[in-house]
C-alpha positions as CSV (number, residue, x, y, z in Angstrom):
1,X,-40.4,51.6,141.3
2,X,-41.2,53.8,138.4
3,X,-37.6,54.4,137.6
4,X,-37.0,50.6,137.5
5,X,-40.0,50.1,135.1
6,X,-38.7,52.8,132.8
7,X,-35.2,51.3,132.8
8,X,-36.7,47.8,132.1
9,X,-38.7,49.2,129.2
10,X,-35.6,51.0,127.9
11,X,-33.6,47.8,128.1
12,X,-36.3,45.8,126.3
13,X,-36.4,48.3,123.5
14,X,-32.6,48.2,123.2
15,X,-32.8,44.4,123.1
16,X,-35.5,44.5,120.4
17,X,-33.5,47.0,118.4
18,X,-30.4,44.8,118.7
19,X,-32.3,41.8,117.5
20,X,-33.8,43.6,114.5
21,X,-30.3,44.9,113.5
22,X,-28.8,41.5,113.8
23,X,-31.6,39.9,111.7
24,X,-31.0,42.5,109.0
25,X,-27.2,41.9,109.1
26,X,-27.8,38.1,108.7
27,X,-30.1,38.7,105.8
28,X,-27.6,41.0,104.1
29,X,-24.8,38.6,104.6
30,X,-26.8,35.7,103.0
31,X,-27.9,38.0,100.1
32,X,-24.3,38.5,99.2
33,X,-23.8,35.0,97.9
34,X,-20.0,35.4,98.0
35,X,-20.1,36.1,101.7
36,X,-17.4,34.2,103.6
37,X,-18.5,31.3,105.9
38,X,-16.7,33.0,108.8
39,X,-18.7,36.2,108.2
40,X,-22.0,34.2,107.9
41,X,-21.2,32.3,111.1
42,X,-20.5,35.5,113.0
43,X,-23.7,37.1,111.8
44,X,-25.8,34.0,112.7
45,X,-24.1,33.9,116.2
46,X,-24.8,37.6,116.7
47,X,-28.4,37.0,115.9
48,X,-28.5,34.1,118.4
49,X,-27.0,36.3,121.1
50,X,-29.3,39.2,120.3
51,X,-32.4,37.0,120.5
52,X,-31.5,35.4,123.8
53,X,-32.9,38.2,126.0
54,X,-36.1,38.1,124.0
55,X,-37.0,34.5,124.8
56,X,-40.7,34.2,125.5
57,X,-41.6,37.3,123.5
58,X,-44.0,36.0,120.9
59,X,-43.2,38.8,118.4
60,X,-39.7,37.4,118.0
61,X,-40.7,33.7,117.4
62,X,-40.4,34.4,113.6
63,X,-36.9,35.7,114.1
64,X,-36.0,32.5,116.0
65,X,-37.4,30.4,113.2
66,X,-35.3,32.4,110.7
67,X,-32.3,31.9,112.9
68,X,-32.7,28.2,112.7
69,X,-33.2,28.5,108.9
70,X,-30.0,30.6,108.5
71,X,-28.0,28.2,110.6
72,X,-29.2,25.3,108.5
73,X,-28.3,27.2,105.3
74,X,-24.9,27.9,106.6
75,X,-24.4,24.3,107.6
76,X,-25.5,23.2,104.1
77,X,-22.8,25.5,102.6
78,X,-20.1,24.3,105.0
79,X,-20.7,20.6,104.8
80,X,-19.1,19.9,101.4
81,X,-16.1,21.9,102.4
82,X,-15.9,20.1,105.7
83,X,-16.1,16.7,104.0
84,X,-13.4,17.7,101.5
85,X,-11.2,18.9,104.4
86,X,-11.6,15.5,106.1
87,X,-10.9,13.6,102.9
88,X,-7.8,15.6,102.1
89,X,-6.6,15.7,105.7
90,X,-6.6,19.5,105.6
91,X,-6.3,20.3,109.3
92,X,-6.4,24.1,108.8
93,X,-9.6,24.0,106.8
94,X,-11.2,21.5,109.3
95,X,-10.3,23.8,112.2
96,X,-11.8,26.8,110.4
97,X,-15.0,24.9,109.7
98,X,-15.1,23.6,113.3
99,X,-15.2,27.3,114.4
100,X,-18.1,27.9,111.9
101,X,-20.0,25.0,113.3
102,X,-19.4,26.0,116.9
103,X,-20.6,29.5,116.3
104,X,-23.9,28.1,115.0
105,X,-24.2,25.5,117.8
106,X,-23.8,22.6,115.4
107,X,-20.5,21.1,116.6
108,X,-22.2,17.8,117.3
109,X,-22.9,17.4,113.5
110,X,-19.1,17.5,112.9
111,X,-18.8,14.1,114.4
112,X,-21.6,12.8,112.1
113,X,-19.8,14.3,109.1
114,X,-16.5,12.8,110.1
115,X,-18.0,9.4,110.6
116,X,-19.8,9.7,107.2
117,X,-16.5,10.6,105.6
118,X,-14.5,7.8,107.3
119,X,-17.2,5.2,106.3
120,X,-17.2,6.4,102.7
121,X,-13.4,6.2,102.7
122,X,-13.4,2.8,104.3
123,X,-16.0,1.5,101.8
124,X,-14.0,2.9,98.8
125,X,-10.8,1.4,100.1
126,X,-12.5,-2.0,100.7
127,X,-14.1,-2.0,97.3
128,X,-10.8,-1.0,95.6
129,X,-8.9,-3.7,97.5
130,X,-11.4,-6.5,96.7
131,X,-11.7,-5.5,93.0
């Protein structure tokens, strides 16, 4: 029983250390404004995975909030590129950005972006045609 408690405490400390390191890695990646979207997505995903075992630990609520903030910032950076990829029918760029969105659990927003892009294209085409 004592051995199991010591092992559980050790595992909890390892999880906490992993989460702290992942948080630091995300912060560094975002500080480097030229950081590649793929790198940012990987760091955000690593933080998400590192925080999973710490669900329910109040001390890490702040880190979860920061995770949501970083995912939002990444999506804001990726959205104009995604819209451009849709508009230019750049399949490779769209696939790359799909992976970015999947890593930050925002794939559902790709559909919204695609619909927005198609609606804007349809409206532009209709306006041009009627003019």
